[in-house]
N, C-alpha and C positions, 0 to 999 in steps of 0.2 A: 870153543868159546861158548860160555853160557852168559847170556845178557840179563838174567834176572837179578834184581838187587838183593843184597843180603844184609842182615843187621850187623852193625859194627860189634866187635868183641873187645874184651879187655886187652890191654897191652901186656905182652910178656916177652921174655927173651931167654928162655931156659936153654942151658947148654947140655941137657941130658939126651939129646936126639929127638925130643918131641917137637911138635910144630910150634914155631914162634909166630906171634901175631902182634902187629902194631897198628894203632889207630892213626888216622891222618886224612889226607885228601888224595884223590887220584885225578889224573888228566889223561885223556885219550887223544889229544891233538885237536879235538873238536869242542869238547866240553870238559868241565871239571867239577868236582864236588866242592861246595862252599858252605859257609855258615855252620849250622848245627848238624846237618846231614853228613856225618863223617863217613869215611870209607875205611877199609883196612887192607893191610898187606900181611899175608901169612906165607910162611916158607918152611920147607923141610928139605932134606937132601934130594928129593925127587922133583919138586915143582914149587913155583911161586904162584900165588893167587892174589890178584888185585881186585877188590870188590867194593862197590858203592852204588849210589843211585843211578850212575850212568852206565853200569854194566859190571859183569864179572868176567875177568880174563885170567885163564889158566895158562901159565908158561912152563912147560916141562924144562928141566935143567938143561937137557941136551940142546934146546933151541935158544938158550940165552947166550948171546955173544959177548956182551959186556955190560956191566953196571957202572954208571958214571954220574957226574954232576947233573943236576936239573938243567933244562935247556931254555927256560924263559923266566922273566922276572914275575913274581918273587921266588919262583921255584929254583932259580939258578943258585941261590945261596943256601937253601935248605932241602932241596929236592933230590931224588934219585931217579935217573933215567934208566930205562931198560931197553937195551938194543937186543933184538932177537930175530930169529928166522922162522917164526910161526905165522904162516899166512892166515890163520884163523883170527889173529889178534891185530888191533890197529898198530901201524908202524911206530907211532909215537905213544909210549906209555911212561908215565911218571908218577912218583909217589912222594908226598910231602908229609913227614910225620908230625904229630902233635904230641908234645910232652916228652919226647925222647930225642936225644941228639942223633942226627943223621949218621955220624961216624960210628955210633954203637950198632945201628942196624947194618951198615956196610960191613963192619967187622964180623958180625954174626953171619951175614950172607957169605962172606969170604970163608969163614970156618966151615960152612956147609958145602963149600966147593964151587961157588959161583964165581965167574971171572969178574974181577973188579979192576977198572982201569983209571 
């Protein structure tokens, strides 16, 4: 786990095998990004990266147990929770996209081989 913040990147969802990135907010169970300090989620077939002002969390695909619905209000309706087995990352990680429907991101992650429940 690298906890240095990283600048947000433009949203994309290419299906050609390249890295997909989406802007939004992340929560690590203690804090969350809010306001204009956006975070991002990037993914390829090997790992997910959640990054923002509260830290950067790398989740290898092998450690991801299940992707599901956000676990707190207002994340419950538009967020994605990441259940994983990586002891280097906080137990509770969530991503709430901005400008992209959650179902599009979940569909892309499923296509990359991540378990969606």
